[in-house]
C-alpha positions as CSV (number, residue, x, y, z in Angstrom):
1,X,0.2,0.6,0.0
2,X,1.0,3.4,-1.0
3,X,2.2,5.4,1.8
4,X,-0.4,8.3,2.0
5,X,1.1,11.7,2.8
6,X,-0.4,13.4,6.4
7,X,-2.7,17.3,6.1
8,X,0.1,17.9,8.3
9,X,2.9,17.2,5.5
10,X,0.7,19.0,2.4
11,X,-0.1,21.8,4.7
12,X,3.8,22.2,5.9
13,X,4.9,21.6,2.3
14,X,2.8,24.7,0.9
15,X,4.1,26.6,3.5
16,X,7.4,26.1,2.9
17,X,6.7,26.4,-1.0
18,X,5.1,30.2,-0.2
19,X,7.5,31.0,1.3
20,X,10.1,30.5,-0.8
21,X,7.7,32.0,-3.4
22,X,7.5,34.6,-1.1
23,X,11.6,35.4,-0.9
24,X,12.3,35.0,-5.0
25,X,10.0,37.4,-5.8
26,X,11.1,40.0,-3.2
27,X,15.3,39.7,-4.4
28,X,13.7,39.9,-8.1
29,X,12.2,43.3,-6.6
30,X,15.4,44.5,-4.8
31,X,17.8,43.3,-8.1
32,X,14.8,45.7,-9.9
33,X,15.1,49.0,-7.7
34,X,19.0,48.4,-7.3
35,X,19.4,48.2,-11.3
36,X,17.2,52.1,-11.9
37,X,18.7,53.7,-8.8
38,X,22.1,52.6,-10.8
39,X,20.7,53.2,-14.6
40,X,21.9,56.8,-14.7
41,X,24.9,54.3,-14.9
42,X,24.3,51.4,-16.4
43,X,23.7,54.7,-19.3
44,X,27.1,54.7,-19.4
45,X,28.3,51.7,-20.7
46,X,29.5,51.6,-24.1
47,X,26.7,49.6,-26.0
48,X,29.0,45.5,-25.7
49,X,28.9,46.0,-22.0
50,X,25.5,47.5,-22.4
51,X,24.5,44.0,-24.2
52,X,26.7,41.8,-22.0
53,X,24.8,43.3,-18.9
54,X,20.6,43.0,-19.3
55,X,22.0,39.8,-20.8
56,X,23.2,38.8,-17.2
57,X,20.4,40.7,-16.0
58,X,17.9,38.4,-18.1
59,X,19.4,35.1,-17.1
60,X,19.2,36.2,-13.6
61,X,15.7,37.0,-13.6
62,X,14.5,34.4,-15.5
63,X,16.7,31.9,-13.3
64,X,14.3,33.7,-10.0
65,X,11.4,32.9,-11.8
66,X,12.7,29.5,-13.0
67,X,12.9,28.5,-9.2
68,X,10.2,29.7,-8.9
69,X,8.8,27.1,-10.2
70,X,9.5,24.4,-8.5
């Protein structure tokens, strides 16, 4: 017979997932705010560096989004 999870296990998993998602969303918001704060500096980057930074930031934010799905 399969082991059935108790209601407590389901509730604890859901709370854990919600806390993880909240933490990742907070991180995403903080990173966005930090980037916005430094836009004047970022605008001074040469095109190659700006493109590389944008790719790095996009990859990072996509990674956070991916983690939120697990």
